[in-house]
N, C-alpha and C positions, 0 to 999 in steps of 0.2 A: 478055672473060671467059675464053674458051678459051685465049687466048695466056697469060693470067696463070697458069692451071692448068698449062699446058705448061712455063712458066718455073719454077714451083714444083716440078714433077715433076723437072725437070733438076737444080735446085738440091739437092733432098733426096737424089736418087739419087747425085749426084756427092759430096755430103758424106758420106753413109753408106758409099759405096764406098771413098773415100779414107781415111776415119777410122771404120772399123766399130766400133760399140759392142759390148762383151761378146765381143770376139774373143780368146778365151783358152781354154786347157785348164782344166777344172774337176776337180781331183783328188778332191773329195768328192761328185761327182755320184751321185745315186741311180739315174739312168738315162742311158745313152749309146746313140746310134744313128748309123749311117752313112747318108747320103743321096747319091744320084747321079742326075744328069740326063744320059743318054747323048746327047741331041740337042745339047747345048751343052758338055758336058764338066764341068759344075758338080759339085763334090764338097763334101760338108759332113759334119762330125762334130758332132752336137748333144749338149750336156750339159745335163741337167736335175737340179735338186736340189729335192726336194719334202719338205714336212712335212705329213703327212696328205694331203689332196687339194689343198693350196695349193702353187703353184709359187713357191718362195722365191728361186731363182736359175736362170738359164739363160744359156748361153754357146755359142759355136761356134768351130770352126776349119775351115779348108778353103780352096779356091780356086774361083773362079767368075767369071762375068760381072758387070758392074756391077749389073744388076737383081737377080741372085741374092744377091749380097753385101749390097746395100742392104736387100732384103726381110728377110734373116736378121737384120741389125743392128736394123732397126725392130721386128721381131717380138720379139727378146730384150728390148728396152726395154719393150714394151707388155704382155707376158704376166706379168711379175713381179708377185707378190702376187695373181694371179688364181687361181681354183679351176680344176680340170680342166674342169668344165662351162662356165665362162666362157671358157676358152681354146678349147674346142670350138665354142662359139657364134661367137667371133671368126673361127675358121678357116672355118666355114660361110659367114659373111657375106663374108669376104675372097674365098673361092673363088667364090661366086656372082657377085660383082662383077667379079673379074678374068676370069672366063670368059664374061661377058656374059649370064649367066642371070637377072640382076636389075638392070635399068637404073634402077629406081625405089627402090633401097635407100637407107637413110639413111647417107650417107657419114660423117656425124659420129660414128657408132658405131665407125668404124675409126680415128678420130684421125689421126695422121700417116700411117698406112697408106693413107688415102684417095688420096694422090697416086699410088699404084701402080694405081689403077683404070684408068688409061689403057692398060695393057698389053693389055686386051681387044681393042684395035685391031690388035694384033700377036700372033695366036694362037701362033706359034712361041715367043714369049717368056713366055707364061703359065706354062709349066712352070718357067721360071727364077724367076719371082716366087713360086711356090707350093712350091718344093722344101723350104724350111725348115719351112713349115707342115705339109706331109705328113710330114716327119720328126718334128715335134713330136707330131702325132696318133698316129703309130706308137709313139713313146716312151711316151706317156701311157697307151697300151693295156697296157703292161707285160707284153707277151706274150713269154715266154721264147724262143719260136721266131723272134721278129722281131729280126733283127740288122742289117738294112739296108732301105732304101727306094729304089726306082728309079721315077722318074716316067717313064711311057711313054704 
């Protein structure tokens, strides 16, 4: 079973790193934010288009390690058509699972993102997996003072 999950993890990360979904500049974004992980050098620009509190579209540009790129790609697929509250709940669940704070969480609630739960075994890589999510959280706060996010 563990080997099957490891194989799936490698397959999903490889696929989303080589062919990231929603990897584009969004000219009509309602919110844009820069994210940076100084430990790994990952950089992301996240674009969010909202109608009311619903995320209608989300995309990203940048460069980073395979985990960072795959996580951003998966996140952009999953949060579309979710409300801010739903996206925040997903972030909280994803963060608890990747940091090892919740070993008994329902991974089904994460969908494809569940394959990234294994990064908790590599604490230095958690920031890679959560960079896009921290960026989304900051963008959704719509704080005029928030221009960038640095995971430290």
